[in-house]
C-alpha positions as CSV (number, residue, x, y, z in Angstrom):
1,M,-72.7,168.9,150.0
2,E,-75.7,171.1,149.3
3,K,-77.8,168.0,148.6
4,K,-76.8,166.5,151.9
5,Y,-77.6,169.7,153.8
6,K,-81.1,169.8,152.2
7,G,-81.7,166.3,153.5
8,I,-80.7,167.3,157.0
9,Y,-83.0,170.3,156.8
10,S,-86.0,168.3,155.5
11,E,-85.5,165.7,158.2
12,C,-85.4,168.3,161.0
13,V,-88.4,170.2,159.7
14,E,-90.4,167.0,159.6
15,L,-89.4,166.1,163.2
16,S,-90.3,169.6,164.3
17,K,-93.8,169.4,162.7
18,L,-94.5,166.1,164.4
19,S,-93.8,167.7,167.8
20,T,-94.0,164.3,169.6
21,R,-91.8,163.5,172.5
22,E,-90.0,160.9,170.4
23,S,-89.5,163.2,167.4
24,L,-88.2,166.0,169.6
25,K,-85.8,163.6,171.4
26,K,-84.4,162.8,168.1
27,L,-83.9,166.5,167.4
28,F,-82.1,166.8,170.8
29,L,-79.7,163.9,169.7
30,F,-79.0,165.7,166.4
31,Y,-78.3,168.9,168.4
32,I,-76.0,167.2,171.0
33,K,-74.2,164.6,168.9
34,G,-74.4,165.8,165.4
35,N,-72.0,167.8,163.3
36,K,-72.3,171.6,162.9
37,D,-74.9,171.4,160.2
38,Y,-77.1,169.1,162.3
39,Q,-76.6,171.3,165.4
40,K,-77.6,174.5,163.6
41,T,-80.6,173.0,161.9
42,A,-81.8,171.0,164.9
43,K,-81.6,174.2,167.1
44,Q,-83.7,176.1,164.5
45,A,-86.2,173.2,164.4
46,L,-86.5,173.1,168.2
47,R,-87.1,176.8,168.3
48,K,-90.0,176.6,165.8
49,T,-91.8,173.6,167.3
50,K,-95.1,174.2,168.9
51,S,-94.5,171.8,171.8
52,K,-92.3,174.1,173.8
53,K,-93.4,172.4,177.1
54,I,-92.0,169.1,175.9
55,V,-88.8,170.8,174.7
56,F,-88.4,172.4,178.2
57,E,-89.0,169.0,179.9
58,L,-86.5,167.2,177.7
59,L,-84.0,170.0,178.2
60,E,-84.3,169.5,182.0
61,E,-84.0,165.8,181.7
62,Y,-80.8,166.0,179.6
63,L,-79.2,168.5,181.9
64,I,-79.8,166.3,184.9
65,K,-78.3,163.2,183.4
66,T,-75.5,164.8,181.2
67,E,-72.0,164.9,182.7
68,N,-70.0,165.8,179.6
69,P,-69.0,169.5,179.8
70,K,-69.3,170.0,176.1
71,D,-72.8,168.6,176.1
72,I,-73.8,170.7,179.1
73,F,-72.5,173.8,177.3
74,L,-74.6,173.0,174.3
75,L,-77.7,172.4,176.4
76,L,-77.3,175.6,178.4
77,N,-76.9,177.5,175.1
78,L,-80.1,176.0,173.9
79,G,-81.8,176.9,177.1
80,M,-80.6,180.5,176.7
81,S,-81.8,180.6,173.1
82,L,-85.3,179.2,173.8
83,F,-86.0,180.0,177.5
84,R,-83.6,182.7,178.5
85,Y,-85.5,183.9,181.5
86,Q,-85.7,180.4,183.1
87,Y,-82.0,179.6,182.3
88,I,-80.0,182.8,182.6
89,K,-79.2,182.4,186.3
90,R,-78.3,178.7,185.9
91,Y,-76.2,179.6,182.8
92,L,-74.2,182.3,184.8
93,T,-73.8,180.0,187.8
94,Y,-72.4,177.1,185.7
95,F,-69.7,179.3,184.0
96,K,-68.8,181.0,187.3
97,E,-68.3,177.7,189.0
98,N,-66.1,176.4,186.1
99,N,-64.1,179.7,185.9
100,I,-65.1,180.4,182.3
101,E,-65.1,184.0,181.2
102,L,-68.5,185.1,179.9
103,K,-66.8,187.2,177.2
104,S,-65.1,184.2,175.8
105,I,-68.4,182.3,175.2
106,G,-70.1,185.3,173.6
107,F,-72.5,186.1,176.4
108,Y,-72.3,189.9,176.2
109,K,-72.5,189.8,172.4
110,G,-75.7,187.8,172.6
111,I,-77.2,190.2,175.1
112,S,-76.3,193.1,172.9
113,N,-78.0,191.5,169.9
114,N,-81.1,190.5,172.0
115,P,-81.7,193.0,174.9
116,L,-82.8,191.7,178.3
117,S,-86.3,191.9,179.6
118,D,-87.0,193.3,183.1
119,R,-87.6,189.8,184.5
120,E,-84.2,188.7,183.1
121,K,-82.5,191.7,184.6
122,D,-84.1,190.7,187.9
123,E,-82.6,187.2,187.5
124,I,-79.1,188.6,186.9
125,A,-79.3,190.8,189.9
126,Q,-80.4,187.8,192.0
127,Y,-77.5,185.8,190.7
128,I,-75.0,188.6,191.5
129,I,-76.3,188.9,195.1
130,E,-76.4,185.1,195.8
131,L,-73.0,184.2,194.3
132,E,-71.4,187.6,195.2
133,D,-70.2,187.9,191.6
134,F,-69.7,191.6,191.7
135,D,-68.4,192.0,188.2
136,L,-68.6,195.5,186.7
137,R,-69.9,194.4,183.3
138,L,-72.6,192.1,184.8
139,F,-73.6,195.0,187.1
140,S,-74.2,197.1,184.1
141,L,-77.0,194.7,183.0
142,V,-79.1,194.7,186.2
143,G,-81.1,197.8,185.3
144,E,-82.0,200.9,187.4
145,N,-84.6,199.1,189.4
146,N,-82.1,196.5,190.8
147,K,-79.1,198.8,191.1
148,E,-79.7,199.9,194.7
149,K,-80.4,196.3,195.9
150,V,-77.1,195.1,194.3
151,L,-75.1,198.0,195.7
152,D,-76.4,197.3,199.2
153,A,-75.4,193.7,198.8
154,L,-72.0,194.8,197.7
155,L,-71.6,196.9,200.9
156,D,-72.5,193.8,203.0
157,S,-70.0,191.7,201.1
158,I,-67.2,194.3,201.6
159,A,-68.0,194.3,205.4
160,L,-67.5,190.5,205.5
161,N,-64.7,190.0,202.9
162,G,-62.9,193.3,202.7
163,I,-62.5,195.7,199.9
164,D,-60.8,195.3,196.5
165,E,-60.4,197.3,193.3
166,N,-63.0,195.3,191.3
167,T,-65.8,196.1,193.8
168,L,-64.8,199.8,193.9
169,K,-65.0,200.0,190.1
170,I,-68.7,199.2,190.4
171,L,-69.2,201.9,193.0
172,E,-67.2,204.5,191.0
173,S,-70.4,205.9,189.4
174,N,-72.1,205.9,192.8
175,V,-69.8,208.1,194.8
176,E,-72.2,208.2,197.8
177,Y,-71.5,204.5,198.4
178,I,-67.7,205.0,198.2
179,E,-68.1,207.8,200.8
180,L,-69.6,205.2,203.1
181,L,-66.5,203.0,202.7
182,Q,-63.8,205.6,203.4
183,E,-62.8,203.9,206.7
184,D,-62.5,200.5,205.0
185,I,-60.4,202.0,202.1
186,Y,-58.2,203.9,204.5
187,L,-57.4,200.8,206.6
188,A,-56.8,198.6,203.6
189,I,-54.2,201.1,202.2
190,K,-52.6,201.6,205.6
191,Q,-52.1,197.9,206.1
192,N,-50.7,197.3,202.6
193,P,-49.8,200.7,201.1
194,Y,-48.2,199.2,197.9
195,T,-50.3,196.0,197.5
196,N,-53.4,198.1,197.7
197,L,-52.1,201.1,195.7
198,S,-55.0,200.8,193.2
199,L,-57.4,201.7,196.1
200,T,-55.9,205.2,196.5
201,K,-58.0,206.3,193.6
202,Y,-61.1,206.1,195.9
203,L,-59.8,207.7,199.1
204,D,-61.0,211.2,199.9
205,Y,-57.8,213.2,200.5
206,S,-59.6,216.3,201.5
207,L,-59.5,214.7,205.0
208,T,-56.3,215.5,206.9
209,I,-55.8,212.0,208.2
210,H,-56.0,210.7,204.6
211,Q,-53.5,213.3,203.4
212,S,-51.0,212.1,206.1
213,L,-51.3,208.6,204.7
214,L,-50.7,209.8,201.2
215,A,-47.7,211.9,202.3
216,Q,-46.0,208.7,203.7
217,Y,-45.2,207.5,200.2
218,Q,-42.6,210.4,200.1
219,D,-42.4,210.2,196.3
220,L,-43.5,213.2,194.3
221,F,-44.1,211.2,191.1
222,L,-46.1,208.5,192.7
223,I,-48.2,211.0,194.7
224,Y,-48.8,213.0,191.4
225,S,-50.0,209.8,189.8
226,I,-52.3,208.9,192.7
227,L,-53.9,212.3,192.7
228,S,-54.2,212.5,188.9
229,Q,-56.6,209.5,189.0
230,N,-58.3,210.2,192.4
231,I,-62.0,210.7,192.1
232,F,-62.2,213.2,195.0
233,K,-59.3,215.4,194.0
234,D,-61.5,218.4,193.3
235,K,-62.6,218.5,197.0
236,I,-59.1,219.1,198.3
237,L,-58.8,222.7,199.3
238,Y,-55.5,222.7,201.2
239,A,-52.4,220.6,201.4
240,E,-49.4,221.1,203.7
241,D,-47.2,218.4,202.3
242,F,-44.9,219.7,199.5
243,N,-45.4,216.7,197.2
244,I,-49.2,216.8,197.5
245,K,-49.4,220.6,197.1
246,I,-47.2,220.6,194.0
247,S,-49.0,217.7,192.5
248,L,-52.3,219.5,192.9
249,Q,-51.0,222.7,191.4
250,I,-49.7,220.8,188.3
251,I,-52.9,218.9,187.9
252,R,-54.9,222.1,188.2
253,K,-52.4,224.1,186.2
254,Q,-52.2,226.7,189.0
255,Q,-49.3,229.1,189.4
256,I,-46.3,227.6,191.3
257,D,-44.2,229.7,193.6
258,I,-40.7,230.3,192.2
259,T,-39.0,228.7,195.2
260,D,-41.2,225.6,194.9
261,W,-40.5,225.5,191.2
262,E,-36.7,225.5,191.8
263,L,-37.1,222.7,194.3
264,L,-39.3,220.8,191.9
265,Q,-36.7,221.1,189.1
266,K,-34.0,219.7,191.4
267,I,-36.2,216.7,192.3
268,V,-37.0,216.0,188.7
269,L,-33.5,216.4,187.5
270,K,-32.2,214.0,190.2
271,K,-34.8,211.4,189.4
272,A,-34.3,211.7,185.7
273,G,-30.5,211.3,186.2
274,D,-31.1,208.1,188.2
275,I,-33.3,206.4,185.6
276,I,-32.3,203.3,183.7
277,D,-34.8,200.6,184.5
278,I,-37.2,201.5,187.4
279,E,-40.7,200.3,188.2
280,D,-42.1,203.8,188.6
281,S,-41.0,204.9,185.1
282,E,-44.5,205.7,183.9
283,N,-45.1,207.9,186.9
284,V,-41.9,209.9,186.2
285,L,-42.6,210.3,182.5
286,N,-46.2,211.4,183.1
287,F,-45.0,214.0,185.6
288,I,-42.4,215.4,183.2
289,L,-45.0,215.7,180.5
290,A,-47.3,217.6,182.9
291,T,-44.6,220.2,183.4
292,V,-44.7,221.1,179.7
293,Y,-47.5,223.5,180.6
294,F,-45.3,225.4,183.0
295,N,-41.9,225.3,181.2
296,K,-41.8,223.5,177.9
297,L,-38.0,223.9,177.5
298,F,-37.4,222.3,180.9
299,A,-39.5,219.3,180.1
300,E,-38.1,219.1,176.5
301,N,-34.5,219.0,177.7
302,I,-35.2,216.2,180.2
303,L,-37.0,214.2,177.6
304,I,-34.1,214.7,175.2
305,D,-31.7,213.5,177.9
306,L,-33.9,210.5,178.7
307,Y,-34.1,209.7,175.0
308,K,-30.4,209.7,174.6
309,K,-29.4,207.6,177.5
310,T,-32.1,205.1,178.5
311,K,-33.4,201.9,176.9
312,L,-36.6,202.1,178.9
313,Y,-37.6,205.6,177.7
314,S,-35.9,205.8,174.3
315,N,-38.8,205.3,171.9
316,R,-41.5,206.7,174.3
317,A,-39.5,209.9,175.0
318,L,-39.0,210.5,171.3
319,I,-42.8,210.1,170.7
320,E,-43.6,212.5,173.5
321,L,-41.1,215.0,172.2
322,S,-42.9,214.9,168.8
323,N,-46.2,215.3,170.6
324,I,-45.0,218.6,172.1
325,K,-43.7,219.6,168.6
326,S,-40.0,219.5,169.6
327,Q,-37.7,220.4,166.8
328,Y,-35.2,218.0,168.2
329,A,-37.7,215.1,167.7
330,Y,-38.5,216.4,164.2
331,R,-34.8,216.3,163.2
332,E,-34.3,212.9,164.8
333,M,-37.3,211.3,163.1
334,L,-36.4,212.9,159.8
335,S,-32.9,211.4,160.2
336,F,-34.4,207.9,160.8
337,M,-36.8,208.3,157.9
338,L,-34.0,209.2,155.5
339,T,-31.4,206.7,156.6
340,S,-33.0,203.7,158.1
341,E,-32.6,200.5,156.2
342,D,-35.6,199.0,158.0
343,R,-38.6,199.7,155.9
344,K,-41.1,199.4,158.7
345,E,-39.1,201.8,160.8
346,R,-38.9,204.3,157.9
347,Y,-42.7,204.1,157.5
348,K,-43.3,204.5,161.2
349,Y,-41.3,207.7,161.4
350,A,-42.6,209.2,158.2
351,V,-46.2,208.7,159.4
352,K,-45.4,210.2,162.8
353,L,-43.7,213.2,161.2
354,M,-46.8,213.9,159.1
355,M,-49.1,213.5,162.1
356,S,-47.1,215.6,164.5
357,Y,-45.7,218.2,162.1
358,P,-48.5,218.8,159.5
359,E,-47.1,222.3,158.9
360,N,-44.0,220.6,157.5
361,S,-45.9,218.2,155.3
362,A,-44.7,219.6,152.0
363,T,-41.1,219.2,153.1
364,I,-41.6,215.7,154.6
365,Y,-43.3,214.7,151.3
366,A,-40.4,216.1,149.3
367,Y,-37.9,214.1,151.4
368,A,-40.0,210.9,151.0
369,T,-40.1,211.4,147.2
370,D,-36.3,211.1,147.1
371,L,-36.5,207.7,148.7
372,N,-38.2,206.3,145.6
373,D,-40.8,204.4,147.6
374,E,-44.2,204.6,146.0
375,K,-45.9,202.7,148.8
376,L,-44.5,205.2,151.4
377,L,-45.8,208.2,149.3
378,Q,-49.2,206.5,149.0
379,T,-49.3,206.1,152.8
380,L,-48.5,209.8,153.3
381,D,-51.2,210.7,150.7
382,D,-53.7,208.6,152.6
383,I,-52.8,210.2,155.9
384,A,-53.0,213.7,154.4
385,E,-56.5,212.9,153.0
386,K,-57.8,211.2,156.2
387,Y,-56.6,214.0,158.5
388,K,-57.2,216.8,156.0
389,I,-53.5,217.7,156.0
390,Q,-52.8,220.1,153.1
391,P,-49.3,219.3,151.7
392,L,-48.9,222.9,150.6
393,F,-45.7,225.0,150.8
394,R,-45.7,227.0,154.0
395,N,-42.6,229.1,154.6
396,K,-42.0,228.7,158.3
397,Y,-38.7,230.6,157.9
398,S,-40.0,233.6,155.9
399,K,-40.2,235.7,159.0
400,V,-36.4,235.3,159.4
401,A,-35.6,236.4,155.9
402,L,-38.4,238.6,154.6
403,N,-37.6,242.3,153.9
404,T,-34.2,242.2,155.4
405,Y,-32.1,243.6,152.6
406,E,-28.4,244.2,153.3
407,K,-28.9,242.7,156.8
408,V,-26.8,240.0,158.5
409,Q,-28.5,237.7,160.9
410,I,-27.4,234.7,163.0
411,L,-29.8,231.8,162.3
412,P,-31.5,230.4,165.4
413,H,-30.0,227.1,166.8
414,G,-32.0,224.2,165.3
415,T,-32.5,225.7,161.9
416,I,-32.5,222.9,159.4
417,I,-30.4,224.4,156.6
418,S,-31.8,222.1,153.9
419,E,-35.4,223.1,154.8
420,F,-34.5,226.7,155.3
421,L,-33.0,227.0,151.8
422,L,-35.9,225.2,150.3
423,D,-38.4,227.6,151.9
424,L,-36.4,230.6,150.7
425,A,-36.1,229.2,147.2
426,K,-39.9,228.7,146.9
427,E,-40.5,232.2,148.4
428,I,-38.4,234.0,145.8
429,K,-38.7,231.3,143.0
430,A,-34.9,231.0,143.0
431,T,-33.2,230.3,139.7
432,H,-29.6,229.9,141.0
433,F,-28.1,227.7,143.8
434,Y,-24.3,227.7,144.3
435,T,-22.7,226.1,147.2
436,A,-19.1,225.6,148.3
437,V,-18.4,223.4,151.4
438,G,-15.5,221.3,152.8
439,F,-17.3,218.0,153.1
440,I,-20.3,216.4,151.4
441,F,-22.1,213.2,152.2
442,S,-24.9,211.3,150.6
443,S,-27.0,211.9,153.8
444,G,-26.8,215.6,153.4
445,L,-27.3,215.5,149.6
446,R,-30.4,213.5,150.2
447,M,-31.7,216.3,152.4
448,L,-30.9,218.9,149.8
449,Y,-32.5,216.9,147.1
450,P,-36.0,218.6,147.3
451,L,-34.2,222.0,146.8
452,L,-32.1,220.7,143.9
453,N,-35.2,219.2,142.3
454,Y,-37.2,222.4,142.7
455,I,-34.6,224.6,141.1
456,H,-33.9,222.1,138.3
457,N,-37.7,221.9,137.5
458,I,-37.9,225.6,136.9
459,G,-34.8,225.6,134.7
460,G,-32.4,227.0,137.3
461,T,-28.6,226.4,137.6
462,L,-27.0,224.2,140.2
463,E,-23.3,224.2,141.2
464,L,-21.3,222.7,144.0
465,I,-17.6,223.1,145.0
466,T,-16.3,220.6,147.6
467,G,-13.0,220.1,149.4
468,S,-13.8,216.4,149.7
469,L,-12.7,215.8,146.2
470,Q,-9.4,217.7,146.4
471,N,-7.4,214.5,145.4
472,F,-10.0,213.1,143.0
473,E,-7.3,212.5,140.3
474,T,-4.7,211.0,142.6
475,K,-4.3,207.7,144.5
476,R,-5.3,209.4,147.7
477,N,-8.9,210.1,146.6
478,N,-10.5,207.8,149.2
479,T,-9.5,209.9,152.3
480,K,-12.4,212.3,152.5
481,I,-15.4,210.9,150.5
482,D,-17.1,207.5,150.3
483,R,-18.6,205.6,147.4
484,G,-22.2,206.2,148.3
485,T,-21.7,210.0,148.1
486,V,-19.8,209.6,144.8
487,Q,-22.7,207.6,143.3
488,F,-25.2,210.3,144.5
489,L,-23.0,213.1,142.8
490,N,-22.8,211.1,139.5
491,N,-26.6,210.8,139.6
492,L,-27.0,214.5,140.1
493,I,-24.6,215.3,137.2
494,D,-26.6,213.0,134.9
495,K,-30.1,214.0,136.0
496,F,-29.9,217.7,136.8
497,D,-27.1,219.0,134.6
498,F,-25.4,219.6,138.0
499,K,-22.0,221.2,137.8
500,L,-19.4,219.8,140.2
501,F,-16.0,221.4,141.1
502,T,-13.1,221.0,143.5
503,Y,-10.1,223.1,144.5
504,T,-6.9,220.9,144.2
505,F,-4.2,223.3,145.4
506,A,-5.3,223.1,149.1
507,F,-8.2,221.7,151.1
508,Y,-11.1,224.0,150.9
509,H,-12.8,224.2,154.3
510,G,-15.4,227.0,154.0
511,K,-19.2,226.7,154.1
512,F,-21.0,228.9,151.6
513,Y,-24.6,228.7,150.2
514,Y,-25.9,231.1,147.6
515,L,-29.5,231.3,146.5
516,S,-30.9,233.9,144.2
517,N,-33.3,235.1,141.5
518,D,-32.7,238.3,139.4
519,K,-33.8,240.6,142.3
520,I,-32.6,239.2,145.6
521,A,-30.0,236.8,146.9
522,Y,-29.8,234.9,150.2
523,I,-26.3,233.8,151.4
524,V,-25.7,231.5,154.2
525,I,-22.1,231.4,155.6
526,G,-21.2,229.5,158.7
527,S,-20.2,226.0,159.9
528,S,-22.6,223.6,158.2
529,N,-21.2,221.1,155.7
530,I,-23.6,219.1,153.6
531,S,-24.3,216.2,155.9
532,K,-27.2,214.8,157.9
533,T,-25.2,215.5,161.1
534,A,-24.7,219.2,160.2
535,F,-28.3,219.7,159.2
536,L,-29.9,217.8,162.0
537,G,-27.5,216.9,164.9
538,N,-24.7,219.3,165.4
539,Y,-24.8,222.7,167.2
540,E,-23.9,224.8,164.2
541,L,-23.4,228.6,163.8
542,N,-24.7,230.0,160.5
543,T,-25.3,233.6,159.4
544,L,-27.9,234.7,156.8
545,I,-27.1,237.7,154.6
546,T,-29.8,239.2,152.4
547,V,-28.7,241.2,149.4
548,K,-30.8,243.3,147.0
549,L,-29.3,242.7,143.5
550,S,-28.4,245.4,141.1
551,E,-26.5,245.5,137.8
552,E,-23.2,245.6,139.7
553,K,-22.1,242.2,141.1
554,N,-22.3,241.8,144.9
555,Q,-19.2,240.8,146.7
556,F,-20.5,237.3,147.5
557,I,-21.2,236.2,143.9
558,Q,-18.0,237.8,142.9
559,W,-16.0,235.8,145.5
560,Y,-17.7,232.6,144.4
561,E,-17.1,233.1,140.6
562,E,-13.4,234.0,141.3
563,F,-13.0,230.9,143.4
564,Q,-14.9,228.7,140.9
565,N,-12.5,229.8,138.1
566,Q,-9.6,228.4,140.1
567,C,-11.3,225.0,140.6
568,E,-11.3,221.8,138.5
569,T,-14.5,220.8,136.8
570,I,-15.6,217.2,137.4
571,S,-17.9,215.6,134.8
572,H,-17.8,212.1,136.2
573,L,-16.3,210.2,139.1
574,D,-15.0,206.6,138.8
575,E,-17.0,204.9,141.6
576,K,-14.7,201.9,141.9
577,N,-11.9,204.1,143.2
578,Y,-13.9,204.9,146.3
579,E,-14.7,202.6,149.3
580,E,-18.1,201.6,150.5
581,L,-17.7,203.2,153.9
582,K,-21.2,204.5,154.5
583,W,-20.0,207.8,156.1
584,E,-22.6,210.2,157.2
585,S,-20.5,213.1,158.5
586,E,-16.9,214.4,158.9
587,L,-16.8,212.7,162.3
588,D,-16.7,209.3,160.5
589,I,-13.7,210.5,158.4
590,Y,-11.6,211.5,161.4
591,S,-12.4,208.3,163.3
592,S,-10.4,205.2,162.3
593,R,-12.1,203.8,159.2
594,Y,-12.1,200.4,160.8
595,V,-13.9,201.6,163.9
596,H,-17.7,201.9,163.8
597,R,-19.5,204.5,165.9
598,L,-22.6,203.1,167.7
599,S,-25.6,205.2,168.3
600,Y,-27.6,205.0,171.6
601,E,-30.4,203.5,169.6
602,E,-28.2,200.8,168.1
603,I,-26.5,199.9,171.5
604,N,-29.9,199.8,173.2
605,R,-31.2,197.5,170.5
606,R,-28.3,195.1,170.9
607,I,-28.6,195.1,174.7
608,S,-32.4,194.4,174.5
609,A,-31.6,191.3,172.4
610,L,-29.3,189.8,175.1
611,T,-30.6,186.7,176.9
612,D,-28.0,186.9,179.7
613,E,-29.5,189.1,182.5
614,E,-26.2,189.9,184.2
615,T,-24.5,191.1,180.9
616,R,-27.6,193.2,180.1
617,I,-27.5,194.8,183.6
618,R,-23.8,195.6,183.3
619,L,-24.0,197.2,179.9
620,N,-26.9,199.3,181.1
621,I,-24.9,200.5,184.1
622,W,-22.2,201.7,181.7
623,L,-24.8,203.6,179.7
624,S,-26.2,205.2,182.9
625,H,-22.8,207.0,183.2
626,N,-23.4,208.8,179.8
627,P,-20.5,207.7,177.6
628,S,-19.4,210.4,175.2
629,E,-18.9,207.9,172.4
630,I,-19.3,204.1,171.8
631,F,-17.4,202.2,169.1
632,S,-17.3,198.7,167.8
633,N,-15.1,197.0,165.2
634,L,-12.0,197.9,167.2
635,G,-9.5,195.7,165.4
636,I,-8.0,194.4,168.6
637,A,-7.0,190.7,168.1
638,S,-7.3,189.8,171.8
639,L,-10.6,191.5,172.2
640,Q,-12.6,190.2,169.3
641,D,-16.3,191.4,169.2
642,Y,-15.6,193.9,172.1
643,I,-17.0,197.4,172.1
644,V,-15.6,200.4,173.9
645,F,-17.4,203.0,176.0
646,L,-15.5,206.3,176.1
647,Y,-15.9,208.8,178.9
648,A,-14.0,211.8,177.8
649,E,-14.7,213.8,180.9
650,H,-13.1,211.1,183.1
651,G,-10.5,210.0,180.5
652,L,-11.8,206.4,180.8
653,A,-12.1,203.8,178.1
654,I,-14.1,200.7,179.0
655,F,-13.7,197.7,176.7
656,E,-16.8,195.6,177.1
657,S,-18.3,192.5,175.6
658,F,-21.8,191.3,174.7
659,I,-20.7,187.7,175.4
660,A,-21.7,186.3,178.9
661,G,-18.8,185.6,181.2
662,N,-16.3,187.9,179.4
663,A,-14.4,190.4,181.5
664,Y,-14.3,194.1,180.9
665,Y,-11.1,196.1,180.7
666,T,-10.6,199.7,182.0
667,F,-8.0,202.1,180.6
668,K,-7.1,205.7,181.2
669,Y,-6.6,207.6,177.9
670,F,-5.9,211.1,176.6
671,D,-5.9,210.3,172.9
672,F,-8.1,207.4,172.0
673,D,-6.5,206.8,168.6
674,E,-3.2,206.5,170.4
675,L,-4.6,204.1,173.0
676,L,-6.2,202.0,170.3
677,K,-2.9,201.8,168.5
678,N,-1.0,200.8,171.7
679,V,-3.4,198.0,172.7
680,S,-4.3,196.6,169.3
681,T,-1.4,194.1,169.3
682,L,-1.4,193.2,173.0
683,S,-2.6,190.0,174.5
684,K,-4.9,190.2,177.5
685,S,-2.0,189.4,179.8
686,Q,0.1,192.1,178.3
687,M,-2.8,194.7,178.6
688,I,-2.7,194.3,182.4
689,L,1.0,195.5,182.3
690,S,0.2,198.6,180.2
691,S,0.8,201.9,181.9
692,S,-2.7,203.0,180.8
693,F,-4.4,199.9,182.4
694,V,-6.7,200.6,185.4
695,N,-8.5,197.3,186.2
696,R,-10.2,194.2,184.9
697,G,-13.8,193.4,185.9
698,Y,-15.0,189.9,186.4
699,H,-18.3,188.0,186.7
700,I,-20.4,189.6,189.5
701,S,-23.9,188.3,189.9
702,D,-24.9,190.8,192.7
703,K,-26.2,193.8,190.9
704,D,-25.6,196.2,193.9
705,K,-22.0,195.1,194.2
706,L,-21.5,195.4,190.5
707,E,-23.0,198.9,190.3
708,S,-20.9,200.0,193.3
709,R,-17.7,198.8,191.7
710,I,-18.4,200.5,188.5
711,D,-19.6,203.7,190.2
712,R,-16.2,204.0,192.0
713,L,-14.5,204.5,188.6
714,F,-16.3,207.7,188.1
715,I,-15.6,209.3,191.5
716,S,-13.3,212.3,190.8
């Protein structure tokens, strides 16, 4: 291959040296008809020949007689390479007439590598004017000397052909020209207010007549969006319309009157309550984010509500919550990182956690360590290095507990108990951790793992008493604990010399956490079991008691030791005696074990995957009414693959299907378990005769009629 190329090169060099008309014609044939090696070498040879005049003449001849588009493209490229000034206008004209994007053929890249001469800039300006190709990127190439001439031509073109967004983009850096076009822009928007919405960026709303036009949109969120992007917004001194006035105050971060703020809140709450799938969703979300400056809690609560209930906003709302450092988003993302079976999703949330909550990096890294994923840890290390995040221990909870001997405090809502205890343990270098709770789950143990690991590594003692294992030696041992949790406990016993106990005489239901060194003890007593839901999701009530230790035992350790003496020691649990139920909290225990609770994220994912538009719309309408719970795996023979939406406030249970054409069934209920028991053996015909039955919904293609029919169910 190399030998062949050397032959091509030698032949082309020889033909170039001859520089006769015939030798150069042969080079042209190599360039047009040859393979890539011939084309490249022939082009170099033509560039180096001394007979440029003959090359130019031949190029003109070939362009006149050639009809093949591929050959024309090659010849124009050659012209641009050898005689750019003479060919640049023809080159641009050809590709314009054939609707070929200049970017796609590397035009701008070529200009970047070989800057234009003044004469070439003149040619581009002439081309733009003659063909009225007012492209922003082309305009950037004409140079200062030609700019005014092209802008004047653009104004003439607008007068004849009307105004559009592309032409205004060229004028954006030349505001004096846009000011000359205000009447044209105004008329274009007035005639087609939504079609020409992009033109609103260039209308001067300091003029009363223009403000009146803007006010006609009558949509606070759209008006805010328009003014946010408007190039003249700083000129507006006064606005009478409420929507315009409020939008400007938010954009400028000016104080808002309390009456106006109350009205604004009502508008936002109503709009947020209506959202499922709307075209102006971006406007609404951007407006809500802007209100963070005025009232972070207000904006945060709306974002949380949107995150919980809408497919459209779910992921975006969570990301925005993390951007404003919401502890709700921190707990939610941490939950996903710890429990997601999708590795990409786990990585996504781990990375976002590190980026948004660098102050918690040590804790995030500790949780990630427990996942036994070296690649994830390396990713977090890379992020920490790139963004100079120091994964050092920072006790964010120390102000709660420091120097509060003999004091009882209620922990703030949102305190993540697992992190709180880890922070305290590191602060005092705790050597003892004793806990006694009713329920334990692998999800909660996983969150406690960094604390357990820390105390184990400094030679401390770890003990746990749980009510979940009350019947561990009987045949009823599956009722309050699942196999995954049992496996986790066995691993702790083996790895950490972890001491495990249970009280067998009655179900122990307390929640007690004891952390100490030889000088101080922190005790948490409250409502939190060891579960992800308790640590991250529930509204819990926990108290912190700080005790300065002395030779005499305090009442808390005394209570614990007395209770522990009445408990059974467990050295190992037989895993095969426990079912693979994947419970995460006590809520799973009290639900039927055959019923699976669906999260909003899971149901939204399943709805998004549907191909039938009507079914997708119907399921989203149910979601818009904020079901209190959603379950699948119902165990109803006649409703295979159905799910149920529960609306506890209305006492409604809606049995729905993901399969196109299936009906939905509405029941009244007081006790869902009882309802499930009653309908589980009924046929569809028998269900209709049930005293709890309300109605059956059929196939309705009209979205408005369907929504109206469903809405009537929720009218009190």
